[in-house]
C-alpha positions in Angstrom: -0.1 0.0 0.0 1.3 3.4 -0.9 2.5 5.3 2.2 -0.2 7.8 2.8 0.5 10.8 5.4 -1.9 12.2 7.8 -1.3 15.6 9.4 -2.6 16.0 13.1 -2.8 19.3 14.6 -3.8 20.1 18.1 -2.5 22.7 20.6 -3.3 20.3 23.5 -0.9 17.7 24.1 -3.3 15.5 26.0 -6.2 15.7 23.2 -3.3 15.2 20.6 -2.2 12.2 22.1 -5.5 10.7 22.5 -6.2 11.4 18.9 -2.8 10.1 17.9 -3.4 6.8 19.5 -7.2 6.4 17.9 -5.9 7.0 14.3 -2.6 5.1 14.9 -4.7 1.9 15.9 -7.6 2.3 13.4 -5.8 3.6 10.0 -2.8 2.8 8.1 -1.7 6.5 7.5 1.9 7.8 8.6 0.8 10.3 11.1 2.7 13.7 11.5 2.1 15.9 14.4 1.9 19.6 15.1 1.2 21.4 18.1 0.6 25.0 16.7 -0.6 26.4 13.2 3.1 27.6 12.4 4.3 23.9 12.7 1.5 22.6 10.6 2.2 25.2 8.0 6.0 24.3 8.0 5.0 20.6 7.4 2.5 21.2 4.6 5.1 23.4 2.8 7.5 20.6 2.6 5.6 17.4 2.8 2.9 15.7 0.6 0.3 15.4 3.1 -2.8 13.4 2.0 -5.2 14.1 4.8 -5.3 16.8 7.8 -7.1 16.5 11.1 -7.1 19.8 13.0 -8.6 21.6 16.0 -10.1 24.9 15.6 -8.4 26.7 18.5 -4.6 26.6 17.8 -2.1 28.8 19.5 -1.4 31.1 16.6 -3.9 30.7 13.8 -7.3 29.0 13.9 -8.2 25.6 12.2 -10.7 27.9 9.6 -7.6 29.7 8.3 -5.4 26.6 8.1 -8.1 25.1 5.9 -8.3 28.2 3.7 -4.4 27.9 3.1 -4.7 24.3 2.0 -7.9 25.0 -0.1 -5.8 27.9 -1.8 -3.3 25.7 -3.2 -0.1 27.3 -1.5 1.0 24.1 -0.1 2.6 20.9 -1.2 -0.6 19.1 -0.8 -3.4 18.9 -3.2 -6.0 21.9 -2.8 -8.7 19.3 -2.3 -6.9 17.4 0.2 -9.6 16.1 2.8 -9.8 18.2 5.9 -11.2 17.2 9.1 -11.8 19.3 12.3 -12.2 17.8 15.7 -13.2 20.4 18.1 -12.5 20.8 21.7 -15.2 23.4 22.2 -17.4 24.7 19.6 -20.9 26.3 18.8 -22.9 24.0 16.8 -24.5 26.4 14.4 -21.5 28.8 14.1 -19.2 25.7 13.5 -21.3 24.1 10.9 -21.8 27.5 8.8 -18.2 28.1 9.1 -17.1 24.6 8.1 -19.0 24.9 4.9 -17.5 28.5 4.0 -14.0 27.0 4.5 -14.3 23.6 2.8 -14.2 21.6 5.6 -15.1 17.8 4.8 -16.4 17.1 8.3 -16.5 19.0 11.8 -16.8 16.5 14.9 -17.0 17.5 18.4 -14.1 15.8 20.6 -16.4 13.4 22.2 -17.5 12.2 18.6 -13.9 11.5 17.8 -14.7 7.8 17.1 -16.7 8.8 14.1 -13.5 10.1 12.4 -12.3 6.4 11.6 -14.9 5.4 9.1 -14.6 8.8 7.3 -10.9 8.7 7.1 -10.7 5.1 5.6 -13.0 6.1 2.9 -10.4 8.5 1.4 -7.3 6.5 0.5 -8.7 5.2 -2.8 -8.6 8.8 -4.0 -4.8 8.6 -4.1 -4.2 6.0 -6.8 -1.4 6.5 -9.3 -4.1 8.2 -11.6 -5.7 10.5 -9.0 -4.5 13.8 -10.5 -5.4 12.8 -14.2 -8.5 13.6 -15.8 -10.4 10.5 -17.1 -10.6 10.4 -21.2 -12.5 8.1 -23.3 -10.9 7.5 -26.9 -13.4 6.0 -29.3 -11.5 4.7 -32.3 -11.6 1.3 -34.4 -8.1 1.6 -35.7 -5.7 -0.4 -33.5 -2.7 1.7 -34.5 -4.5 4.9 -34.0 -5.9 3.8 -30.6 -2.3 3.0 -29.4 -1.0 6.2 -30.5 -3.6 8.2 -28.8 -3.0 6.3 -25.6 0.8 6.8 -25.8 0.2 10.6 -26.8 -2.0 11.4 -24.0 -1.4 9.0 -21.1 0.8 11.5 -19.2 -1.8 14.2 -18.9 -5.0 11.9 -18.8 -6.2 8.8 -17.5 -7.1 7.2 -20.9 -9.6 4.3 -21.7 -10.1 3.1 -25.0 -13.1 1.7 -27.0 -13.0 0.3 -30.4 -16.4 0.9 -31.7 -19.5 3.3 -31.1 -21.5 0.7 -29.2 -18.9 -0.4 -26.6 -17.8 3.4 -26.6 -21.2 4.6 -25.5 -21.8 1.9 -23.2 -18.6 2.7 -21.3 -19.3 6.4 -21.2 -22.8 5.6 -20.0 -21.1 3.7 -17.0 -18.3 6.3 -16.2 -19.3 9.6 -17.5 -15.7 10.5 -18.5 -15.4 14.4 -18.5 -13.6 14.2 -21.9 -14.4 12.1 -24.9 -12.3 11.8 -28.1 -14.6 10.5 -30.7 -13.6 9.2 -34.2 -16.3 10.1 -36.9 -15.7 7.0 -39.2 -16.7 4.2 -37.0 -18.2 0.6 -38.1 -21.8 0.0 -37.1 -22.9 3.0 -35.0 -21.2 6.0 -36.5 -19.3 8.8 -34.6 -22.3 11.3 -35.6 -24.7 8.8 -33.8 -22.6 8.3 -30.8 -22.2 12.0 -30.5 -25.9 12.5 -30.7 -26.7 10.1 -28.0 -24.2 11.2 -25.7 -25.6 14.9 -26.0 -29.1 13.7 -25.6 -27.9 12.3 -22.2 -25.7 15.4 -21.1 -25.8 18.2 -23.4 -22.7 19.8 -21.5 -20.8 16.7 -22.1 -17.2 18.0 -24.0 -16.5 15.7 -27.1 -13.6 16.3 -29.4 -14.0 14.5 -32.8 -11.3 13.3 -34.9 -11.7 13.5 -38.6 -9.8 12.9 -41.9 -9.0 15.7 -44.2 -11.5 14.3 -46.6 -14.4 14.5 -44.2 -14.0 18.4 -42.8 -17.4 19.3 -43.9 -18.8 16.4 -41.5 -16.3 17.8 -38.8 -17.9 21.3 -39.1 -21.5 19.9 -38.9 -20.7 17.9 -36.0 -19.3 20.9 -34.2 -22.7 22.8 -35.0 -24.2 19.6 -33.4 -22.5 20.2 -30.0 -18.8 18.9 -30.5 -16.4 21.0 -28.5 -13.6 20.8 -31.1 -12.0 18.6 -33.7 -8.5 17.6 -34.6 -7.5 16.5 -38.0 -5.9 13.0 -39.2 -3.1 12.4 -39.3 -2.5 14.6 -36.2 0.9 15.6 -34.6 1.4 14.7 -31.0 1.6 18.2 -29.7 -1.4 19.1 -31.7 -3.5 16.4 -30.2 -2.4 17.0 -26.6 -3.2 20.9 -27.0 -6.7 20.2 -28.4 -7.3 17.8 -25.5 -6.1 20.0 -22.8 -7.9 23.1 -24.1 -11.2 21.0 -24.4 -10.7 19.8 -20.9 -11.0 23.2 -19.5 -13.9 24.1 -21.6 -16.0 24.5 -18.6 -13.8 27.1 -17.3 -13.8 29.0 -20.4 -17.4 28.9 -21.5 -19.6 29.7 -18.4 -23.4 29.9 -19.6 -25.4 32.8 -18.5 -27.4 30.3 -16.3 -24.4 29.1 -14.7 -23.2 32.7 -14.1 -26.5 33.5 -12.5 -26.1 30.6 -10.2 -22.8 31.7 -9.2 -23.7 35.2 -8.3 -26.6 33.9 -6.4 -23.9 31.5 -4.5 -22.0 34.6 -3.8 -24.9 36.5 -2.4 -25.6 33.7 -0.4 -22.0 33.3 0.9 -22.1 37.2 1.8 -25.2 36.3 3.8 -23.8 33.5 5.5 -20.3 35.6 6.3 -22.7 38.1 7.7 -24.3 35.7 10.1 -20.9 34.2 11.0 -19.6 37.6 11.6 -22.8 38.4 13.8 -22.5 35.2 15.7 -18.7 36.0 16.3 -19.6 39.4 17.7 -22.3 37.8 19.9 -19.5 35.5 21.2 -17.0 38.2 21.8 -19.6 40.3 23.6 -20.2 37.2 26.0 -16.5 36.9 26.9 -15.3 37.7 30.1 -12.2 39.2 28.9 -11.6 42.4 27.2 -10.7 42.0 23.5 -8.9 45.2 22.3 -7.1 46.1 18.8 -4.8 49.1 18.8 -3.3 51.0 15.6 0.2 51.9 15.0 -0.4 55.0 17.3 -1.8 52.9 20.2 -5.3 54.2 19.4 -8.0 51.9 20.4 -9.6 50.6 16.8 -12.1 47.8 18.7 -13.2 46.7 22.1 -15.9 44.1 23.0 -18.7 44.6 25.7 -16.4 43.3 28.5 -14.8 46.7 28.4 -18.0 48.6 29.4 -18.5 45.8 32.1 -15.1 46.1 33.7 -14.3 49.8 33.2 -17.6 51.4 33.2 -16.5 53.5 30.2 -18.6 53.2 27.0 -17.0 51.7 24.0 -18.0 54.7 22.0 -16.1 57.2 24.2 -13.0 54.9 24.6 -12.6 54.2 20.8 -10.2 56.8 19.2 -8.4 57.2 22.7 -5.2 55.8 23.5 -4.9 52.6 25.9 -2.6 54.7 28.0 -5.2 57.1 28.6 -7.0 54.3 30.8 -3.7 53.3 32.4 -3.4 54.4 36.1 -1.0 57.2 36.0 0.6 56.1 39.5 1.1 52.7 38.5 4.8 52.1 37.9 4.0 49.2 35.5 2.6 52.0 33.0 6.5 52.5 31.9 6.8 48.9 31.4 3.6 48.3 29.2 5.0 51.4 27.2 8.1 49.7 26.5 6.6 46.5 25.6 4.2 48.0 23.4 7.1 50.0 21.6 9.0 46.6 21.2 5.9 45.3 19.1 5.7 48.3 17.1 9.5 48.1 16.2 9.5 44.5 15.4 11.8 43.4 18.4 9.3 41.0 19.8 5.8 39.7 18.6 4.0 39.3 21.8 4.2 40.0 25.3 2.0 39.4 28.8 2.0 42.1 31.6 0.1 43.5 34.5 -0.9 46.9 35.2 -3.7 49.2 36.9 -6.7 49.9 34.7 -8.6 52.9 35.7 -12.3 52.5 36.1 -15.2 55.1 35.9 -15.9 56.2 39.5 -14.2 53.2 41.0 -10.9 52.1 42.2 -8.2 51.2 39.7 -8.2 47.2 38.8 -5.3 44.9 38.7 -5.4 43.3 35.1 -3.2 41.1 33.1 -2.8 42.0 29.3 -1.6 39.9 26.5 -0.9 41.5 23.2 0.1 40.2 19.8 1.1 42.0 16.5 -0.8 41.1 13.4 0.9 42.2 10.4 -0.6 42.3 6.8 1.4 41.2 3.7 2.7 44.8 3.8 4.8 45.1 6.9 3.9 48.8 7.4 0.4 47.6 7.6 -0.5 46.0 11.0 -2.6 46.1 14.1 -1.8 45.1 17.7 -4.3 42.5 19.1 -4.8 41.9 22.8 -6.8 40.6 25.5 -7.2 42.0 29.1 -8.5 39.9 32.1 -9.2 41.2 35.5 -6.7 39.6 38.0 -8.0 41.2 41.2 -9.0 38.3 43.1 -5.5 36.6 42.1 -3.8 39.7 43.4 -5.7 39.7 46.5 -4.8 36.1 47.1 -1.1 36.5 46.2 -1.0 39.5 48.7 -2.5 37.4 51.3 0.0 34.5 50.4 2.9 37.1 50.8 1.5 38.2 54.2 1.1 34.6 55.3 4.6 33.8 54.0 6.0 35.7 56.9 3.1 35.5 59.6 1.4 33.0 61.8 -2.0 32.8 60.7 -3.6 32.5 64.3 -1.9 35.0 66.1 -0.6 37.5 63.2 3.1 37.3 64.8 6.0 36.5 62.6 6.3 32.6 61.9 9.1 30.3 62.0 10.4 30.8 58.6 10.8 34.6 59.3 12.4 33.8 62.6 14.9 31.5 61.1 15.9 34.1 58.7 16.0 36.8 61.3 18.0 34.6 63.7 20.7 34.1 60.8 20.8 37.8 60.2 21.3 38.3 64.0 24.1 35.8 64.1 25.8 37.3 61.1 25.5 40.7 62.8 27.2 39.6 66.1 30.0 38.0 64.1 30.6 41.1 61.7 30.0 43.9 64.3 31.3 42.2 67.8 28.0 42.8 69.4 25.7 41.1 71.6 22.1 40.1 70.9 20.0 37.4 72.9 17.3 34.9 71.9 14.5 33.9 74.2 12.6 30.5 73.8 9.4 30.5 75.4 7.2 27.6 76.1 4.1 27.7 77.7 3.6 25.6 81.0 1.2 22.5 80.8 -0.6 24.1 77.7 -1.4 20.8 76.4 -3.8 20.3 79.6 -5.9 23.2 78.2 -6.2 21.9 74.8 -7.0 18.4 76.0 -9.6 19.6 78.5 -11.3 22.4 76.9 -10.4 21.8 73.1 -8.3 23.4 70.7 -10.5 26.3 69.8 -10.2 27.6 73.6 -6.6 27.1 73.3 -6.2 29.2 70.2 -8.2 32.0 71.6 -5.8 31.9 74.7 -2.8 31.9 72.4 -4.0 35.1 70.7 -4.4 36.6 73.9 -0.9 35.9 75.2 0.4 36.9 71.7 -1.1 40.3 72.2 0.4 40.7 75.7 3.9 39.7 74.4 3.5 42.3 71.7 2.9 45.1 74.2 6.0 44.2 76.4 8.6 44.1 73.6 10.6 47.1 71.9 10.1 48.1 68.6 13.6 46.8 67.4 12.8 43.4 68.9 11.4 40.5 66.9 8.4 38.4 68.4 7.6 35.1 66.5 5.3 32.2 67.0 7.8 29.2 66.3 5.3 26.1 67.4 2.0 25.4 68.6 2.5 26.8 72.4 6.1 28.1 71.6 7.3 31.7 71.1 10.7 33.3 70.2 11.9 36.7 71.0 15.1 38.1 69.3 16.6 41.1 71.5 18.8 43.2 69.5 21.9 44.8 71.5 21.0 42.8 74.7 23.6 40.6 76.4 22.5 37.4 78.4 22.0 38.9 81.7 19.9 42.0 80.3 18.0 39.2 78.3 17.1 37.3 81.6 16.0 40.3 83.4 13.5 41.1 80.6 12.7 37.2 80.6 11.9 37.1 84.3 9.5 40.1 83.7 7.6 38.0 80.9 7.3 35.3 83.5 6.1 37.5 86.2 3.6 39.0 83.8 2.4 36.0 82.2 1.8 34.3 85.7 -0.4 37.4 86.6 -2.1 37.6 83.3 -5.6 36.4 83.2 -7.5 35.6 80.0 -11.1 35.4 80.1 -12.6 33.3 77.4 -16.4 32.6 77.7 -17.1 31.6 81.2 -13.3 30.6 81.9 -10.7 32.6 83.3 -7.1 31.2 82.3 -3.6 31.8 84.0 -0.7 30.3 82.3 3.0 30.3 83.2 5.8 30.0 81.0 9.4 28.5 80.8 12.2 30.5 78.8 15.7 29.3 77.5 18.1 32.1 76.9 20.9 32.0 74.4 23.4 34.7 74.0 24.1 35.6 70.2 27.7 36.4 70.6 29.2 35.5 67.2 31.0 32.6 68.4 28.6 29.8 66.9 29.6 27.9 63.8 26.1 28.3 62.6 22.9 30.3 63.5 21.1 27.3 64.3 23.3 26.4 67.1 22.0 29.5 69.1 18.5 27.6 68.7 19.9 24.4 70.2 21.4 26.2 72.9 18.1 28.0 73.7 16.2 24.8 73.4 18.6 23.0 76.0 18.3 26.0 78.1 14.5 25.8 78.0 14.4 22.3 79.3 16.8 23.2 82.1 14.4 26.0 83.2 11.6 23.4 83.0 13.5 20.9 85.1 14.1 23.9 87.7 10.5 24.1 88.4 9.0 25.8 85.4 7.7 29.7 85.5 11.4 30.4 85.1 14.1 31.4 82.9 17.5 29.9 82.4 20.6 31.2 80.5 22.3 28.4 78.6 25.9 27.1 80.0 28.1 24.6 78.4 27.7 22.5 81.5 23.8 22.3 81.0 22.8 18.7 80.8 21.2 17.2 77.4 17.5 17.8 77.3 14.9 15.3 77.7 14.0 15.4 74.2 17.5 15.5 72.9 18.1 12.2 74.7 14.9 10.8 73.4 16.4 11.7 69.9 19.6 10.0 70.6 17.7 6.8 71.7 15.8 6.7 68.4 19.2 7.3 66.4 20.5 4.4 68.4 17.4 2.3 67.4 17.7 3.7 63.7 21.2 2.4 63.6 20.0 -1.2 64.9 17.2 -1.1 62.4 19.3 -0.5 59.6 21.8 -3.2 60.7 18.8 -5.8 61.0 17.2 -4.4 57.9 14.0 -3.4 59.5 13.2 -0.3 57.6 10.7 -0.8 54.8 9.0 1.4 52.5 5.5 1.8 51.7 4.0 3.4 48.3 1.1 5.7 47.8 -0.2 6.1 44.2 0.0 9.7 42.6 -2.6 9.9 40.0 -2.9 12.1 36.9 -6.3 13.8 37.3 -7.4 14.0 33.8 -6.9 10.6 32.8 -7.3 8.7 36.4 -4.1 6.8 35.5 -1.3 6.3 38.2 1.5 8.5 37.1 4.1 7.5 39.8 4.2 6.5 43.4 5.7 8.1 46.5 7.9 6.1 48.6 7.0 6.4 52.5 9.3 5.1 55.2 8.3 2.8 57.8 10.1 1.3 60.9 9.5 -2.3 62.1 10.2 -2.7 65.8 8.6 -5.6 67.9 6.4 -6.6 65.0 4.9 -3.3 64.7 5.1 -0.8 61.9 6.2 2.6 63.2 5.1 5.6 61.4 7.6 8.4 60.7 5.8 10.8 62.7 7.3 9.1 65.8 10.6 8.9 64.9 11.7 11.7 62.6 11.3 14.6 64.9 13.7 12.9 67.3 16.0 12.3 64.6 15.7 15.9 63.3 16.6 17.2 66.7 19.6 14.9 67.0 20.9 15.9 63.5 20.9 12.1 62.3 18.3 12.6 59.4 21.0 12.2 56.7 21.5 8.6 57.7 17.7 7.8 57.4 17.8 9.6 54.0 20.5 7.4 52.7 18.9 4.3 53.8 15.5 5.2 52.3 17.4 5.9 48.9 19.1 2.8 49.1 15.9 0.9 49.7 14.1 2.8 46.9 16.7 1.6 44.3 16.2 -1.9 45.5 12.5 -1.6 44.9 13.1 -0.3 41.4 15.2 -3.2 40.6 12.7 -5.6 41.9 9.1 -4.0 40.8 9.1 -3.0 37.5 5.5 -1.8 38.3 7.2 1.0 40.2 7.7 3.1 36.8 8.6 6.1 38.7 8.8 6.9 42.6 9.3 10.2 44.4 11.7 10.2 47.5 11.7 12.4 50.4 14.8 14.4 51.2 15.4 16.0 54.5 17.0 19.4 55.0 20.0 17.8 56.8 20.2 15.2 53.9 20.1 17.7 51.4 22.7 20.0 52.8 25.0 16.9 53.1 27.9 17.2 50.3 28.0 13.5 50.2 24.6 13.0 49.0 24.6 13.7 45.6 27.7 11.4 45.0 26.1 8.7 47.0 23.0 8.9 44.8 25.5 8.8 41.6 27.2 5.9 42.8 23.9 3.9 43.1 22.7 4.8 39.8 26.2 3.5 38.6 25.8 0.3 40.4 22.3 -0.8 39.5 20.2 -0.7 36.3 17.8 2.0 37.4 17.4 4.6 35.3 17.4 8.2 37.0 14.4 9.2 35.0 12.3 7.0 37.4 13.4 8.9 40.4 11.9 12.5 41.8 13.3 14.0 44.9 11.1 16.0 47.2 12.0 18.6 49.6 9.8 20.5 51.9 9.4 24.1 50.9 10.9 25.5 54.2 13.9 23.3 53.7 14.3 24.4 50.2 14.3 28.1 51.5 17.1 27.3 54.1 20.0 27.8 52.0 18.4 28.9 48.5 22.0 28.9 46.7 22.9 25.6 48.0 19.5 24.2 47.2 19.7 25.6 43.6 23.2 24.0 43.3 22.2 20.4 44.5 18.9 20.5 42.5 21.0 21.4 39.2 23.4 18.4 40.1 20.5 15.9 40.7 18.9 17.1 37.2 22.2 16.7 35.5 22.0 13.1 36.7 18.6 12.8 35.1 16.5 12.6 38.3 13.5 15.0 38.8 12.8 17.3 41.6 9.7 18.5 43.3 9.0 21.1 46.2 6.8 19.2 48.9 4.4 20.7 51.2 4.2 24.1 49.2 2.5 26.7 51.3 3.3 25.5 54.7 6.0 28.5 54.9 4.3 30.5 52.6 7.5 31.3 50.7 7.2 34.1 48.2 6.6 33.2 44.5 9.8 35.0 43.7 11.9 31.9 45.5 9.6 29.4 43.6 10.8 31.1 40.4 14.4 30.5 41.4 14.2 26.9 42.2 14.6 24.5 39.2 12.0 22.2 40.2 9.4 20.4 37.9 6.5 20.1 40.2 5.1 21.6 43.4 3.1 19.6 45.8 0.5 21.9 47.7 0.4 21.0 51.3 -2.5 19.0 52.4 -3.5 21.7 54.9 -5.2 23.5 51.9 -6.7 20.5 50.4 -8.6 18.9 53.3 -11.3 21.6 53.7 -11.1 22.8 50.1 -14.6 22.1 49.1 -15.9 24.0 52.3 -13.2 26.9 52.4 -13.3 29.9 49.7 -9.9 31.0 51.1 -8.1 27.6 50.4 -9.8 27.5 47.0 -8.4 30.9 46.3 -5.0 30.2 47.6 -4.9 26.7 45.8 -5.8 28.5 42.6 -3.2 31.3 43.2 -0.7 28.5 43.6 -1.7 26.7 40.6 -1.6 30.1 38.4 1.8 30.9 39.5 3.2 27.4 38.8 1.5 27.3 35.6 3.2 30.4 34.5 6.7 29.0 35.6 5.9 25.9 33.7 5.5 23.6 37.0 3.1 21.0 37.3 0.8 20.8 40.7 0.2 17.9 42.8 -2.5 18.1 45.7 -2.1 15.7 48.6 -4.9 14.5 51.1 -7.3 14.0 48.7 -10.1 12.4 50.8 -13.2 12.3 48.5 -14.6 12.7 45.1 -15.7 16.3 45.5 -12.2 17.6 46.3 -10.9 15.7 43.4 -13.5 17.2 41.0 -12.6 20.6 42.5 -9.0 20.2 41.8 -9.6 19.0 38.2 -11.6 22.3 37.6 -9.0 24.4 39.1 -6.6 22.4 36.7 -4.2 20.8 39.1 -2.1 18.2 37.2 -1.8 15.4 40.0 -3.7 14.3 43.0 -2.6 11.8 46.0 -4.5 10.5 49.1 -6.8 7.9 50.5 -9.6 8.4 48.1 -7.0 7.5 45.6 -5.2 4.9 47.3 -3.7 4.2 50.7 0.0 3.6 51.4 0.8 -0.1 51.1 3.9 -2.5 50.8 5.0 -3.2 47.2 4.1 -6.9 47.5 0.3 -6.1 48.2 0.2 -3.4 45.4 1.5 -5.9 42.8 0.6 -9.5 43.7 
C-alpha cells in the first residue's frame, strides 16, 4: 500500500495524544504531528500530506484559516486534500456554517472523535497513481490509432479505449468521462450517432471529434451539432495534446448565463452566511469575560468588546479613538513597562508579551489586570494592528497579597512565623560576628498548655494563644522581634542585649504572664511559661546552634520548676527530648543493621486520565512486630541531627524496590533538609545509579518548601546536580511556610506539591480555594506541574480538576501499602 501521510494538528498535548492513539490503531496512515499552526504550515510546505485532522483553536492561527490556506493551493498537498476538524469546544450553528464556508469535509466534537475513523478510511482510494489525471475516453476503431492516442495522452489523462461506437457509448454511460475523443468514421454505430446519443443524455458533455481531411465538412457539421472541438488526421502529438487540454478546460472558459447567474446567487448566499458568521462571532466576543482590544500604530483603540464596558464602566464609543494609556493608572509603575513592551511590538523587536497593570475605572478604584498583546501584520509590513486581551486579576492579586503576608506571619496570632524567625536569627548571628555585638534569643514555652487543649478543646486554646501573643507584643521594644515558632512556643530576638539583660527581661515576662488573666467565655485562664536564653555572641559556627542552646536552656528551666528562665551554659545537661532523639538514633542504627526499614508506596494519579503517574515512597520502621510511622521517630532524628542517615537508607531501599518491581515506573523520595545539605548525598546517589540498572528518570526527589529556602543558593546547586544526573525534583508541602513566589521562580523544580492543609477543607473553604488557585496559576506560569495531597473524597478531586491541578494523592485514590500488596 502507498505510504499515505496524515497531519494531526492540536495545541493540547493530552487531546493530541488521544487522537494519535485512535488514528494509529485504526488507520494505515503515517501520522505527522503539529502542536501549533506554524508547525502545521511548515509541514504542509515540505511534505505531501494526504489528509489533515485539526482543532479549531490553535496557539497562533485557527483551524479555519489553516483550511483556507490548504484550499488555496499554496502548499505541497492537493487543494482538495480532505480536511477534518475535531473541535475541543464549539458552537454547533457557527461551526457548521463556518465549516461549509472554509471547505471542511467534516466537523466533529471531540467526544465524537470515534466517528472520524470510517470517514478517514473512505479516502485512501482517492490517492491512486491516476488521482490527478482527468479521465478521457477515446473511441477509435483503428488499433494503431488507438495505441498512438494512448501513448500521446497518458501523461496528462487517465485514458480508456473503446474500439467501436456501441462499446464506447456503453463505457461512457457507466463512467461519464469528462472528456470524450471520438472518431467520426466508426463501423456499425457511426461517430455522428454516438455524439448525438451522448449529447441527448448530457448536453454539456465535452466531445472532441477526430476526422480525416476528406471529411472536414462532416466535422464542421458535428461542431454545430455540439462537439467541443476537432482534430484532423493524421495529427501531430503536440497538436492532439493541446486540443484535448484546451477542451478539458472548456467549462472554465465557457460559463453559460445560467451558470453565471447561479454563481452570483451563490456569492450572495455566501455574503449572507458570512454576515451571519460575523454576527455570531460578535455575539461570542460580547459574551467573553475578557476584554478584547485592537490598537493601531499610534496605540489608538480601534476595537473593543462589551467586556470593556462591564469592567471599566466606560462606554465603547467614548473609549474608541483614545489611546490605551489614557486608561492606565498614572501612579502605576507598570505603566512604563507596558509602554516599553508595546514599543517593542511596534519596532518588531518582539511579537507578543504579557504584563500586568492598573486599569482605571469610571468612579471606582483602579483594577489589577493582566494584558496579553500580539502583533498582526498584513502582507505589507507597514500595515499592522496590535491585538490583545485584558483580564481582571484582582482576585488573584488579593490572594497573592494574602500569600505574601502569610509567608512571613502566623495565621492564628498574626505574629511573625518560624520561617521569618529563622531568617532573622541568621541575620542576628551574622551581625554579631561582623560587628562584635551581643544579642539574645528567648525561647518561650507555655507550661502545661497541652492540658488546656485536651480538656477544653483546641478552639479555646487558640483563643488563649491569641491573647498571650497580644500581651507579649505590648512588652517588646520596636527593635525586638516576636515570633510564634510552634504550637505553644514563642521566640523573641532582642537586639543589642546581652544574656544578663535578656534574663531580666525574661523574668519580667514570666511574672507578667503568671499574673495575666485571660477570660474566654465562662473560663478565666492563668498560664505560666518557661524561657530558655541563648546569647548571640558571634561564636557559633551556624545560627541554628543558638536555637539548640536556647532549646537546651528551656528544658533546663522546666527541670528547675517551670515559670522560670535559664541562660544556656556549656555545663547544661542534655534535654529530655534530645536524649529521646539519641535513643531513636540508636534504634535506627539497629534497624538499619537488621534491615528493619521498609517502604510503603502511595499512588499519585494524573487527574484528567485517572491513571497512576507514579508512586511516593514512604518510610516505615519495623520494631517489635509493629509498623512505626515516621511521625513517631523523624522529629527526634531531626533534633539529633541524624536525618542524613535515614535519607541514605531510604534512597538505598528505593533503588532495591525499583530493581525488583518494574511496576514502579517512577517513585518520589523525600529528602530532609539535613540530608539535602550533606555534600556526600549527590555522590552517594550517583554511585547507586552507576551500580544498579535503575534509570535516573524513574526517580523524583522531594524537599519541603521550608527546607528548600533554608539555603537557597545551596538548594539550587544540588537540584541542578541531581537534574544533571537525570533525576526529577519537586517542592513538597508548598504553602506551609508560604514562601514568596519569587523563591519558587528561582528553584529549578519540575513540580510543586501543595500542602494538604489547603486540601482537606477545600470544598468548604473559599480561602483555601483561592490560595490553591493562586498557587496553580503561579506554578503554571513558571511551567511547573502541581500535585495535591490529602485528597479524601470525590468532591475534592472534582474541584482540583476544575482548578487545573495536574496530579492528586490521598486515601480516596489509594492508601500507602507495601509493594508486594500493590503488585501481587
